[in-house]
KEKE-3310 file (N, C-alpha, C; in steps of 0.2 Angstrom, whole numbers, plus 5000, padded with zeros to 4 digits):
npx = (4983:4973:4984:4991:4979:4979:4990:4988:4978:4983:4993:4985:4981:4991:4994:4983:4981:4996:4993:4990:4982:4992:4995:4995:4997:5006:5009:4998:4987:4978:4969:4956:4946:4935:4930:4935:4942:4947:4954:4961:4979:4978:4974:4961:4959:4947:4947:4940:4942:4956:4954:4957:4967:4978:4986:5000:5005:4999:4997:5008:5012:5006:4995:4991:4977:4968:4966:4955:4944:4934:4933:4936:4932:4927:4915:4910:4916:4917:4919:4918:4923:4935:4934:4933:4923:4919:4911:4907:4906:4897:4894:4889:4882:4889:4897:4900:4897:4895:4909:4921:4935:4945:4957:4965:4966:4970:4966:4951:4933:4919:4903:4890:4876:4861:4859:4854:4857:4872:4878:4886:4883:4882:4887:4881:4886:4882:4883:4878:4873:4875:4872:4865:4866:4859:4857:4844:4824:4814:4825:4827:4836:4838:4836:4847:4849:4861:4862:4870:4863:4857:4865:4863:4857:4845:4830:4825:4812:4801:4790:4796:4797:4801:4814:4830:4843:4854:4863:4864:4860:4864:4856:4856:4840:4836:4836:4840:4839:4846:4842:4840:4832:4818:4821:4823:4822:4815:4818:4810:4814:4824:4824:4813:4803:4798:4796:4795:4803:4802:4800:4799:4809:4810:4801:4809:4823:4827:4838:4848:4865:4872:4875:4876:4881:4879:4883:4865:4860:4858:4865:4863:4868:4866:4860:4860:4866:4869:4858:4848:4842:4836:4826:4828:4823:4808:4809:4815:4831:4839:4857:4867:4876:4890:4897:4900:4896:4902:4902:4890:4888:4886:4894:4900:4905:4912:4918:4922:4923:4915:4917:4912:4915:4914:4913:4916:4911:4917:4928:4932:4924:4921:4911:4912:4902:4891:4885:4879:4889:4900:4918:4929:4940:4951:4965:4978:4974:4974:4964:4948:4936:4931:4926:4924:4928:4939:4945:4956:4966:4976:4975:4964:4956:4955:4947:4950:4944:4952:4964:4971:4973:4972:4980:4976:4983:4974:4979:4981:4970:4961:4965:4962:4948:4947:4951:4940:4931:4937:4937:4927:4924:4923:4928:4922:4921:4937:4950:4939:4929:4917:4909:4909:4907:4904:4904:4897:4898:4892:4877:4874:4883:4885:4884:4893:4909:4913:4929:4940:4956:4969:4985:4994:4988:4977:4961:4949:4938:4923:4909:4894:4890:4874:4868:4870:4873:4875:4885:4884:4898:4899:4911:4913:4918:4931:4949:4958:4968:4976:4970:4969:4956:4945:4939:4929:4922:4912:4924:4936:4946:4948:4959:4958:4965:4962:4958:4956:4952:4950:4953)
npy = (5494:5488:5483:5472:5467:5461:5456:5443:5437:5434:5425:5415:5411:5408:5396:5387:5387:5379:5369:5351:5335:5320:5302:5287:5274:5262:5246:5240:5230:5232:5243:5250:5257:5253:5257:5264:5263:5268:5263:5269:5270:5260:5259:5254:5247:5244:5235:5232:5217:5215:5212:5216:5229:5234:5246:5253:5265:5277:5277:5276:5264:5248:5231:5217:5210:5197:5186:5170:5179:5172:5178:5193:5204:5219:5229:5236:5244:5242:5249:5244:5245:5233:5226:5224:5226:5218:5219:5210:5208:5195:5188:5172:5167:5162:5159:5172:5187:5194:5197:5197:5202:5202:5206:5216:5211:5199:5187:5183:5181:5172:5178:5176:5170:5165:5175:5177:5181:5186:5199:5210:5227:5237:5243:5248:5254:5253:5255:5242:5234:5227:5233:5229:5231:5220:5214:5210:5213:5202:5194:5189:5197:5213:5225:5220:5214:5214:5209:5210:5203:5194:5186:5181:5184:5195:5199:5215:5222:5228:5238:5241:5240:5227:5234:5241:5244:5256:5259:5261:5272:5278:5285:5287:5281:5284:5277:5278:5277:5272:5271:5266:5272:5275:5284:5290:5281:5281:5277:5278:5268:5261:5254:5244:5248:5255:5269:5280:5295:5306:5320:5337:5332:5332:5322:5318:5315:5302:5294:5288:5288:5289:5293:5305:5309:5324:5332:5337:5336:5326:5321:5318:5309:5310:5307:5320:5329:5335:5334:5339:5336:5343:5341:5326:5319:5322:5332:5338:5350:5355:5356:5363:5373:5378:5367:5356:5354:5343:5336:5332:5319:5311:5299:5296:5302:5311:5316:5330:5338:5354:5350:5347:5332:5330:5313:5313:5309:5320:5322:5330:5339:5351:5356:5371:5376:5370:5365:5373:5380:5376:5370:5366:5353:5348:5350:5342:5331:5314:5307:5310:5301:5295:5285:5282:5291:5293:5298:5300:5305:5312:5314:5319:5303:5297:5285:5281:5276:5271:5273:5270:5274:5292:5305:5319:5331:5333:5348:5358:5357:5363:5373:5377:5380:5391:5401:5401:5406:5417:5425:5433:5442:5455:5471:5486:5505:5504:5513:5512:5520:5518:5506:5494:5486:5470:5461:5449:5442:5430:5424:5413:5410:5407:5402:5411:5415:5427:5435:5448:5454:5461:5468:5462:5451:5446:5441:5453:5455:5444:5438:5431:5428:5423:5415:5430:5440:5452:5464:5473:5477:5483:5492:5500:5499:5497:5501:5516:5510:5496:5480:5462:5455:5441:5429:5415:5401:5388:5378:5387:5399:5415:5430:5448:5465:5475:5492:5504:5521:5537:5549)
npz = (4809:4799:4791:4799:4801:4787:4785:4792:4786:4773:4780:4785:4771:4763:4769:4767:4754:4752:4758:4756:4747:4750:4742:4748:4747:4748:4746:4746:4739:4730:4721:4722:4734:4745:4759:4773:4790:4806:4820:4835:4833:4822:4806:4794:4776:4767:4751:4736:4729:4733:4748:4766:4770:4784:4790:4803:4802:4799:4787:4779:4775:4770:4775:4771:4778:4779:4784:4786:4778:4766:4754:4745:4741:4749:4755:4764:4782:4800:4817:4833:4847:4855:4843:4825:4811:4796:4781:4766:4749:4744:4729:4727:4737:4750:4760:4762:4767:4786:4794:4808:4817:4833:4834:4827:4816:4812:4812:4807:4811:4806:4805:4803:4809:4806:4796:4780:4766:4760:4757:4761:4763:4771:4788:4805:4822:4840:4857:4861:4850:4833:4817:4800:4783:4770:4755:4750:4755:4751:4751:4760:4768:4771:4784:4798:4813:4826:4843:4860:4869:4860:4848:4837:4820:4817:4807:4804:4798:4798:4791:4780:4760:4744:4742:4736:4747:4754:4764:4782:4796:4814:4827:4843:4848:4836:4819:4804:4784:4770:4752:4735:4725:4733:4743:4758:4773:4790:4808:4824:4834:4837:4824:4826:4816:4803:4792:4778:4776:4771:4767:4761:4752:4735:4721:4712:4716:4724:4724:4738:4747:4758:4776:4788:4807:4817:4829:4833:4821:4806:4791:4775:4760:4743:4724:4721:4730:4746:4759:4773:4789:4805:4813:4816:4805:4801:4793:4779:4771:4758:4755:4747:4744:4737:4733:4719:4701:4697:4709:4714:4717:4730:4740:4753:4771:4783:4799:4810:4825:4823:4809:4794:4782:4766:4754:4736:4721:4713:4721:4737:4748:4760:4774:4787:4794:4797:4786:4778:4769:4756:4754:4742:4742:4735:4733:4725:4725:4717:4711:4708:4710:4721:4737:4750:4768:4781:4797:4809:4823:4818:4803:4789:4780:4764:4752:4736:4718:4712:4714:4727:4744:4750:4760:4772:4779:4797:4805:4797:4792:4799:4798:4787:4789:4799:4794:4783:4794:4798:4788:4785:4795:4806:4815:4822:4829:4826:4831:4849:4860:4868:4865:4856:4839:4834:4817:4808:4790:4788:4790:4797:4807:4826:4843:4848:4860:4867:4873:4880:4883:4892:4890:4898:4897:4904:4909:4904:4901:4895:4886:4880:4863:4854:4836:4830:4817:4819:4831:4847:4859:4875:4882:4892:4904:4902:4903:4893:4879:4873:4867:4868:4856:4858:4849:4849:4842:4839:4839:4833:4833:4833:4834:4837:4835:4847:4852:4863:4867:4873:4873)
capx = (4978:4973:4992:4991:4972:4980:4995:4988:4975:4990:4996:4980:4977:4996:4995:4979:4985:5002:4991:4988:4984:4998:4996:4998:4996:5009:5006:4990:4986:4970:4967:4949:4945:4927:4927:4940:4939:4952:4953:4968:4983:4976:4970:4961:4957:4944:4948:4936:4945:4961:4952:4957:4974:4981:4991:5000:5010:4996:4996:5012:5014:5000:5000:4985:4976:4965:4968:4948:4941:4933:4931:4941:4928:4924:4909:4908:4919:4914:4924:4915:4927:4942:4930:4930:4917:4920:4904:4910:4902:4898:4888:4887:4878:4890:4902:4902:4891:4898:4916:4925:4941:4945:4965:4968:4964:4977:4964:4944:4928:4913:4898:4885:4872:4855:4860:4852:4861:4879:4880:4885:4885:4883:4886:4882:4886:4881:4886:4874:4871:4877:4866:4869:4862:4862:4854:4836:4822:4813:4831:4829:4838:4837:4840:4847:4850:4863:4863:4873:4859:4855:4870:4860:4855:4837:4826:4822:4811:4794:4787:4800:4795:4807:4820:4837:4846:4861:4867:4860:4866:4860:4858:4851:4836:4834:4839:4841:4840:4846:4839:4838:4823:4814:4822:4827:4816:4819:4816:4812:4813:4829:4824:4809:4796:4800:4792:4796:4807:4806:4796:4806:4815:4807:4801:4815:4828:4827:4844:4852:4868:4875:4871:4882:4877:4882:4877:4860:4859:4859:4865:4860:4870:4862:4865:4858:4869:4867:4853:4849:4838:4837:4821:4827:4818:4803:4810:4824:4834:4845:4863:4873:4883:4898:4899:4903:4892:4902:4902:4885:4886:4889:4895:4903:4906:4913:4915:4927:4920:4911:4919:4908:4917:4909:4917:4910:4913:4919:4932:4931:4922:4921:4911:4912:4896:4884:4884:4877:4891:4905:4924:4931:4944:4955:4973:4984:4970:4974:4959:4942:4929:4929:4922:4925:4933:4938:4948:4961:4970:4981:4973:4958:4962:4950:4949:4949:4942:4958:4971:4972:4973:4977:4978:4975:4985:4971:4979:4979:4961:4959:4968:4957:4941:4948:4950:4934:4927:4939:4937:4920:4924:4926:4926:4921:4923:4944:4949:4934:4928:4914:4905:4913:4902:4907:4902:4900:4895:4889:4872:4873:4888:4881:4889:4901:4912:4919:4933:4944:4961:4974:4994:4996:4986:4973:4955:4945:4928:4918:4900:4892:4883:4873:4862:4867:4877:4880:4883:4890:4899:4899:4917:4915:4922:4940:4953:4964:4975:4977:4968:4969:4949:4946:4931:4929:4915:4912:4929:4939:4948:4952:4962:4957:4969:4955:4961:4952:4955:4944:4957)
capy = (5489:5485:5479:5467:5460:5459:5451:5438:5434:5435:5420:5409:5409:5404:5391:5384:5386:5373:5360:5345:5327:5315:5297:5284:5268:5259:5239:5239:5224:5235:5251:5255:5260:5255:5258:5263:5263:5270:5261:5269:5269:5256:5262:5248:5251:5239:5236:5230:5212:5212:5211:5221:5231:5237:5253:5256:5272:5284:5274:5275:5257:5243:5225:5213:5206:5192:5178:5170:5179:5168:5181:5200:5210:5223:5232:5239:5241:5247:5246:5244:5244:5232:5224:5227:5220:5219:5218:5206:5206:5187:5184:5167:5167:5156:5160:5181:5191:5199:5195:5203:5203:5207:5205:5220:5208:5194:5182:5185:5174:5172:5182:5176:5166:5169:5179:5172:5185:5187:5204:5215:5234:5244:5240:5252:5251:5256:5250:5236:5230:5228:5233:5227:5230:5213:5210:5213:5211:5198:5187:5185:5201:5218:5227:5213:5217:5207:5211:5207:5197:5193:5186:5178:5190:5195:5204:5222:5225:5230:5242:5242:5236:5226:5239:5241:5247:5256:5261:5262:5275:5273:5292:5285:5277:5283:5276:5280:5270:5278:5268:5268:5272:5274:5291:5289:5278:5284:5273:5281:5263:5258:5249:5239:5249:5260:5273:5284:5301:5311:5328:5343:5331:5331:5315:5314:5314:5296:5290:5290:5283:5287:5298:5306:5311:5328:5333:5335:5335:5322:5323:5312:5312:5309:5310:5327:5334:5335:5335:5340:5336:5345:5337:5318:5316:5326:5336:5340:5355:5354:5361:5362:5379:5377:5357:5358:5349:5337:5333:5331:5311:5309:5294:5295:5307:5309:5324:5330:5344:5355:5352:5340:5332:5325:5312:5314:5309:5326:5324:5331:5346:5351:5362:5371:5379:5364:5363:5379:5381:5368:5372:5360:5350:5345:5351:5337:5324:5314:5304:5314:5298:5294:5279:5281:5295:5293:5304:5298:5309:5316:5315:5314:5300:5298:5279:5283:5271:5268:5276:5269:5279:5297:5308:5326:5335:5340:5352:5362:5357:5368:5383:5382:5382:5395:5406:5403:5409:5421:5431:5437:5445:5464:5475:5494:5507:5503:5513:5515:5525:5514:5501:5490:5481:5463:5459:5443:5443:5424:5425:5408:5410:5405:5400:5415:5417:5434:5437:5452:5450:5464:5468:5457:5441:5443:5442:5459:5455:5441:5437:5425:5429:5419:5416:5435:5442:5459:5463:5478:5477:5488:5489:5508:5498:5496:5509:5516:5506:5490:5473:5455:5453:5433:5426:5408:5399:5380:5377:5389:5405:5421:5437:5454:5469:5480:5500:5509:5530:5541:5557)
capz = (4811:4793:4788:4805:4798:4780:4785:4795:4782:4770:4781:4783:4767:4759:4773:4765:4746:4750:4761:4748:4748:4749:4742:4756:4744:4746:4752:4743:4732:4725:4723:4724:4742:4747:4768:4778:4797:4810:4827:4838:4830:4817:4800:4790:4772:4763:4745:4731:4727:4739:4753:4770:4771:4790:4792:4809:4804:4796:4780:4775:4772:4771:4775:4769:4783:4775:4787:4789:4775:4760:4747:4745:4740:4753:4754:4773:4789:4806:4821:4838:4854:4850:4837:4819:4808:4789:4776:4759:4742:4739:4725:4728:4745:4753:4768:4764:4776:4789:4798:4814:4821:4840:4837:4824:4808:4813:4809:4805:4811:4801:4810:4800:4811:4805:4790:4772:4762:4761:4752:4766:4760:4776:4795:4810:4828:4845:4861:4862:4844:4826:4812:4793:4776:4768:4752:4751:4760:4749:4747:4767:4771:4774:4788:4801:4819:4832:4851:4862:4870:4856:4843:4832:4817:4815:4803:4806:4791:4799:4786:4773:4755:4744:4739:4733:4753:4753:4772:4787:4802:4821:4832:4848:4848:4831:4815:4796:4780:4764:4748:4729:4720:4737:4746:4765:4777:4797:4812:4832:4839:4835:4819:4825:4815:4798:4788:4773:4780:4761:4768:4758:4748:4729:4720:4710:4720:4728:4725:4743:4748:4764:4782:4794:4811:4820:4835:4834:4815:4801:4783:4769:4754:4739:4720:4722:4735:4754:4760:4781:4794:4811:4820:4815:4798:4798:4785:4775:4767:4752:4757:4743:4742:4734:4730:4710:4697:4697:4715:4716:4720:4738:4743:4758:4775:4790:4804:4817:4829:4819:4802:4790:4777:4760:4748:4730:4713:4710:4726:4742:4750:4767:4777:4795:4796:4798:4780:4776:4764:4757:4751:4737:4745:4731:4729:4726:4726:4709:4710:4712:4710:4729:4740:4758:4769:4787:4801:4814:4828:4812:4797:4784:4772:4758:4747:4729:4713:4706:4715:4733:4750:4751:4766:4773:4787:4800:4807:4789:4789:4805:4798:4781:4792:4802:4786:4781:4796:4802:4784:4785:4804:4806:4823:4824:4825:4830:4841:4849:4867:4873:4862:4850:4836:4830:4811:4804:4783:4789:4797:4800:4813:4832:4851:4849:4864:4868:4877:4880:4887:4891:4886:4903:4898:4909:4906:4908:4899:4893:4886:4875:4860:4849:4833:4826:4813:4820:4841:4848:4866:4880:4885:4896:4912:4901:4903:4888:4882:4869:4870:4863:4858:4855:4847:4849:4837:4834:4840:4830:4836:4830:4838:4836:4841:4851:4853:4867:4866:4872:4872)
cpx = (4976:4978:4991:4984:4975:4985:4993:4981:4979:4992:4992:4982:4984:4995:4991:4980:4989:4997:4988:4987:4990:4994:4999:4996:5001:5009:5000:4989:4981:4971:4958:4946:4939:4926:4936:4939:4945:4949:4959:4971:4982:4971:4970:4958:4954:4943:4941:4940:4954:4961:4954:4964:4975:4988:4994:5006:5007:4997:5000:5016:5006:5003:4993:4983:4969:4963:4960:4944:4940:4932:4934:4937:4924:4919:4909:4917:4916:4920:4919:4920:4934:4939:4930:4929:4920:4915:4908:4904:4902:4893:4885:4885:4881:4895:4906:4901:4897:4904:4918:4931:4942:4955:4969:4971:4970:4972:4954:4938:4921:4906:4891:4880:4865:4854:4859:4853:4865:4882:4879:4887:4884:4883:4886:4884:4883:4884:4883:4873:4874:4870:4870:4863:4864:4857:4848:4831:4817:4818:4830:4835:4836:4839:4839:4850:4853:4863:4868:4871:4857:4859:4869:4857:4848:4834:4823:4817:4803:4793:4791:4797:4800:4812:4828:4840:4854:4867:4862:4865:4860:4862:4853:4848:4832:4838:4838:4845:4838:4845:4840:4832:4817:4816:4825:4818:4819:4814:4816:4812:4817:4828:4819:4804:4802:4795:4797:4797:4808:4802:4802:4812:4810:4807:4805:4822:4826:4833:4849:4856:4871:4875:4878:4879:4882:4881:4871:4856:4861:4860:4865:4865:4868:4867:4863:4860:4867:4862:4852:4842:4840:4833:4821:4822:4813:4802:4817:4825:4838:4850:4869:4878:4887:4900:4898:4895:4894:4902:4897:4881:4890:4888:4899:4903:4909:4915:4920:4926:4916:4912:4915:4913:4914:4912:4911:4913:4916:4925:4932:4930:4920:4916:4911:4910:4889:4881:4880:4881:4897:4910:4927:4940:4952:4963:4977:4981:4971:4969:4951:4937:4934:4924:4921:4931:4931:4943:4950:4963:4972:4979:4966:4960:4953:4953:4945:4944:4944:4964:4974:4969:4976:4974:4981:4979:4978:4972:4981:4973:4960:4961:4964:4950:4942:4948:4945:4930:4930:4938:4932:4919:4925:4926:4927:4919:4931:4948:4943:4935:4923:4909:4911:4906:4907:4902:4903:4895:4892:4885:4873:4879:4883:4888:4894:4901:4917:4924:4939:4952:4967:4981:4996:4994:4979:4967:4950:4938:4925:4910:4899:4886:4880:4866:4861:4874:4882:4878:4886:4890:4902:4906:4918:4918:4932:4941:4956:4968:4973:4977:4967:4960:4948:4940:4933:4922:4915:4918:4935:4941:4949:4952:4960:4961:4963:4961:4956:4955:4951:4947:4960)
cpy = (5485:5481:5473:5462:5457:5454:5443:5435:5430:5426:5414:5407:5405:5397:5385:5383:5379:5366:5357:5339:5324:5308:5293:5275:5262:5252:5236:5234:5228:5240:5255:5251:5260:5258:5258:5265:5263:5266:5260:5273:5264:5260:5254:5251:5242:5240:5231:5224:5210:5211:5215:5222:5235:5242:5254:5262:5275:5282:5274:5268:5254:5237:5221:5208:5201:5187:5177:5171:5177:5172:5190:5206:5213:5228:5239:5239:5246:5245:5249:5240:5239:5226:5227:5223:5223:5217:5216:5207:5199:5186:5177:5163:5159:5157:5168:5185:5195:5194:5200:5198:5207:5207:5208:5217:5202:5189:5185:5177:5175:5175:5182:5173:5169:5174:5175:5178:5188:5194:5209:5223:5238:5242:5247:5249:5255:5251:5245:5233:5232:5227:5232:5229:5224:5211:5215:5208:5204:5191:5186:5191:5208:5221:5221:5218:5210:5211:5209:5200:5196:5190:5184:5185:5190:5200:5208:5226:5229:5235:5246:5238:5233:5231:5240:5246:5250:5255:5263:5267:5277:5283:5290:5281:5276:5280:5278:5275:5274:5272:5272:5266:5276:5280:5288:5286:5280:5279:5277:5275:5261:5252:5242:5241:5255:5263:5276:5291:5306:5319:5332:5340:5329:5323:5312:5315:5310:5290:5292:5285:5282:5291:5300:5311:5316:5331:5331:5335:5329:5324:5318:5314:5308:5310:5314:5330:5331:5337:5334:5342:5338:5341:5328:5316:5318:5330:5337:5345:5352:5359:5359:5369:5377:5370:5359:5355:5342:5332:5332:5324:5312:5303:5291:5302:5305:5317:5322:5336:5346:5354:5345:5339:5328:5321:5309:5310:5313:5328:5327:5338:5345:5358:5363:5378:5377:5364:5366:5382:5377:5373:5367:5359:5346:5345:5346:5330:5321:5309:5306:5308:5294:5290:5280:5288:5292:5298:5300:5306:5315:5320:5311:5310:5298:5291:5281:5277:5268:5268:5275:5274:5285:5300:5316:5328:5338:5346:5359:5362:5361:5374:5384:5383:5389:5403:5407:5408:5415:5427:5433:5441:5451:5465:5481:5496:5504:5509:5515:5518:5519:5507:5500:5485:5475:5463:5455:5444:5437:5424:5419:5405:5409:5403:5404:5415:5423:5434:5442:5453:5456:5463:5461:5449:5440:5446:5446:5459:5448:5441:5433:5428:5422:5420:5424:5437:5449:5461:5469:5476:5481:5486:5498:5506:5497:5503:5509:5513:5500:5483:5470:5454:5445:5433:5418:5404:5391:5377:5379:5397:5409:5427:5443:5460:5475:5488:5503:5517:5535:5549:5558)
cpz = (4804:4789:4792:4801:4793:4779:4789:4791:4775:4772:4780:4774:4760:4763:4771:4758:4748:4755:4755:4752:4746:4747:4745:4754:4744:4749:4748:4739:4728:4727:4723:4733:4743:4754:4770:4785:4801:4819:4830:4833:4823:4813:4795:4784:4767:4755:4742:4728:4729:4745:4758:4771:4777:4788:4800:4809:4799:4790:4775:4773:4776:4770:4775:4775:4782:4777:4791:4783:4769:4754:4750:4743:4744:4751:4762:4778:4793:4810:4830:4846:4852:4844:4831:4815:4797:4786:4770:4755:4742:4736:4726:4734:4749:4758:4767:4766:4779:4793:4805:4817:4829:4840:4831:4816:4807:4811:4809:4806:4809:4806:4808:4804:4810:4799:4782:4767:4762:4758:4761:4766:4768:4784:4800:4816:4833:4850:4863:4856:4840:4821:4806:4788:4771:4763:4751:4754:4758:4749:4754:4771:4772:4779:4796:4807:4822:4836:4856:4867:4867:4849:4837:4826:4816:4811:4805:4802:4792:4795:4781:4767:4752:4739:4740:4742:4753:4760:4778:4795:4808:4825:4838:4845:4840:4823:4807:4790:4774:4758:4741:4725:4726:4744:4753:4771:4785:4802:4820:4837:4838:4829:4819:4822:4810:4796:4783:4778:4773:4762:4765:4752:4740:4726:4716:4711:4725:4726:4733:4745:4755:4769:4785:4799:4815:4824:4835:4827:4810:4794:4780:4764:4749:4730:4716:4725:4741:4754:4770:4784:4803:4815:4816:4809:4797:4793:4784:4769:4762:4755:4754:4740:4742:4733:4722:4706:4698:4704:4719:4719:4726:4740:4748:4762:4779:4792:4807:4819:4825:4812:4799:4784:4771:4754:4744:4724:4710:4716:4734:4744:4759:4769:4785:4796:4795:4792:4775:4769:4763:4754:4750:4741:4742:4729:4731:4725:4719:4706:4713:4712:4719:4733:4747:4760:4779:4792:4807:4818:4824:4807:4794:4778:4768:4752:4741:4725:4712:4708:4723:4737:4749:4758:4767:4779:4791:4804:4800:4788:4793:4802:4793:4784:4795:4797:4785:4786:4799:4796:4784:4792:4802:4814:4819:4828:4829:4828:4841:4857:4873:4872:4856:4846:4833:4822:4810:4796:4784:4794:4801:4807:4819:4835:4848:4857:4865:4874:4877:4886:4887:4890:4893:4900:4901:4907:4908:4906:4894:4893:4879:4869:4856:4844:4830:4822:4813:4829:4843:4857:4868:4883:4889:4901:4909:4899:4896:4887:4874:4870:4863:4862:4853:4855:4846:4846:4835:4834:4836:4834:4834:4835:4836:4838:4842:4852:4858:4867:4866:4873:4865)
residu = (UNK:UNK:UNK:UNK:UNK:UNK:UNK:UNK:UNK:UNK:UNK:UNK:UNK:UNK:UNK:UNK:UNK:UNK:UNK:UNK:UNK:UNK:UNK:UNK:UNK:UNK:UNK:UNK:UNK:UNK:UNK:UNK:UNK:UNK:UNK:UNK:UNK:UNK:UNK:UNK:UNK:UNK:UNK:UNK:UNK:UNK:UNK:UNK:UNK:UNK:UNK:UNK:UNK:UNK:UNK:UNK:UNK:UNK:UNK:UNK:UNK:UNK:UNK:UNK:UNK:UNK:UNK:UNK:UNK:UNK:UNK:UNK:UNK:UNK:UNK:UNK:UNK:UNK:UNK:UNK:UNK:UNK:UNK:UNK:UNK:UNK:UNK:UNK:UNK:UNK:UNK:UNK:UNK:UNK:UNK:UNK:UNK:UNK:UNK:UNK:UNK:UNK:UNK:UNK:UNK:UNK:UNK:UNK:UNK:UNK:UNK:UNK:UNK:UNK:UNK:UNK:UNK:UNK:UNK:UNK:UNK:UNK:UNK:UNK:UNK:UNK:UNK:UNK:UNK:UNK:UNK:UNK:UNK:UNK:UNK:UNK:UNK:UNK:UNK:UNK:UNK:UNK:UNK:UNK:UNK:UNK:UNK:UNK:UNK:UNK:UNK:UNK:UNK:UNK:UNK:UNK:UNK:UNK:UNK:UNK:UNK:UNK:UNK:UNK:UNK:UNK:UNK:UNK:UNK:UNK:UNK:UNK:UNK:UNK:UNK:UNK:UNK:UNK:UNK:UNK:UNK:UNK:UNK:UNK:UNK:UNK:UNK:UNK:UNK:UNK:UNK:UNK:UNK:UNK:UNK:UNK:UNK:UNK:UNK:UNK:UNK:UNK:UNK:UNK:UNK:UNK:UNK:UNK:UNK:UNK:UNK:UNK:UNK:UNK:UNK:UNK:UNK:UNK:UNK:UNK:UNK:UNK:UNK:UNK:UNK:UNK:UNK:UNK:UNK:UNK:UNK:UNK:UNK:UNK:UNK:UNK:UNK:UNK:UNK:UNK:UNK:UNK:UNK:UNK:UNK:UNK:UNK:UNK:UNK:UNK:UNK:UNK:UNK:UNK:UNK:UNK:UNK:UNK:UNK:UNK:UNK:UNK:UNK:UNK:UNK:UNK:UNK:UNK:UNK:UNK:UNK:UNK:UNK:UNK:UNK:UNK:UNK:UNK:UNK:UNK:UNK:UNK:UNK:UNK:UNK:UNK:UNK:UNK:UNK:UNK:UNK:UNK:UNK:UNK:UNK:UNK:UNK:UNK:UNK:UNK:UNK:UNK:UNK:UNK:UNK:UNK:UNK:UNK:UNK:UNK:UNK:UNK:UNK:UNK:UNK:UNK:UNK:UNK:UNK:UNK:UNK:UNK:UNK:UNK:UNK:UNK:UNK:UNK:UNK:UNK:UNK:UNK:UNK:UNK:UNK:UNK:UNK:UNK:UNK:UNK:UNK:UNK:UNK:UNK:UNK:UNK:UNK:UNK:UNK:UNK:UNK:UNK:UNK:UNK:UNK:UNK:UNK:UNK:UNK:UNK:UNK:UNK:UNK:UNK:UNK:UNK:UNK:UNK:UNK:UNK:UNK:UNK:UNK:UNK:UNK:UNK:UNK:UNK:UNK:UNK:UNK:UNK:UNK:UNK:UNK:UNK:UNK:UNK:UNK:UNK:UNK:UNK:UNK:UNK:UNK:UNK:UNK:UNK:UNK:UNK:UNK:UNK:UNK:UNK:UNK:UNK:UNK)
# end
């Protein structure tokens, strides 16, 4: 049994070690990638100096799609249905701002009615509205919202001081705003009223750049690592275990299933346990200063400061995450007669679905466990023989051979 488990671990570790990033920058006219967005088979890269580029072949090649864009310094991208929004950096305050395309970048239309400041750093969307961060409050910008029922931009700055803002994220009727020097602001009224939300964050940590919503949790990226709230901003906890000193400057997030990725100035990091621990994901990545992350059906994409776009296969990432979860799992005694103990080194493992199958593939036992790092399963009803014990946890599965022997 020990040989089987060892060989399985070696196989997974070898797969993880061989997985690496691939540069996919052919056709890009600028190598500083500030934003990436995915809309079905279309992947958009927003460059600082070369405008928007489109790939329809997973990044193998890129084509500029800038018809209608007066400036080519891109700060943000967002997708809503068939529409793709781009935020430009226009220091002349004449014609930058927000543009939209509904034809995959064939042409862009100005989307600035009511917008007084044309530097759009962040775009967030939901089913009925688009929110942007544009310039400063005193400059007529700040938080702006355009809804389906009111297409002209409206300011949403009630409760906000004149402070430099970086990004906005939506979670139902809750909204979160990251700032420089002011920490985090939150709204429970879709941005109609804002208040500081820095409980648990030291006063010297006030540079925040980006957010990610994953399930009921919200993650905030700062110049001092990752912070997490489970109560919509009422309190925050730092979750940096495994992030290197070089990676403490968090500039982007992406998530798929139960895996969270952080793009930093020290490369990319991955967490498969709700941020409680992080693993460096930099094998083959030629530029560790990153600005943006995005996920398609097949790849994780990262936009770098000076070497364009890189991609990592998602199926390899699933293997890495599974190795991380399974490496801390064991069952004993094995063989057993009536009880088997499941033990996890990681005490944050939760939502376990336990299934036992016989050699014919029939399900003969199942039960659910939660929030326990060690549990016993009663298998007295099962006959002597060889079984497969399968553990499902947050989208990952691991199989162990179980032997029941009473004589």
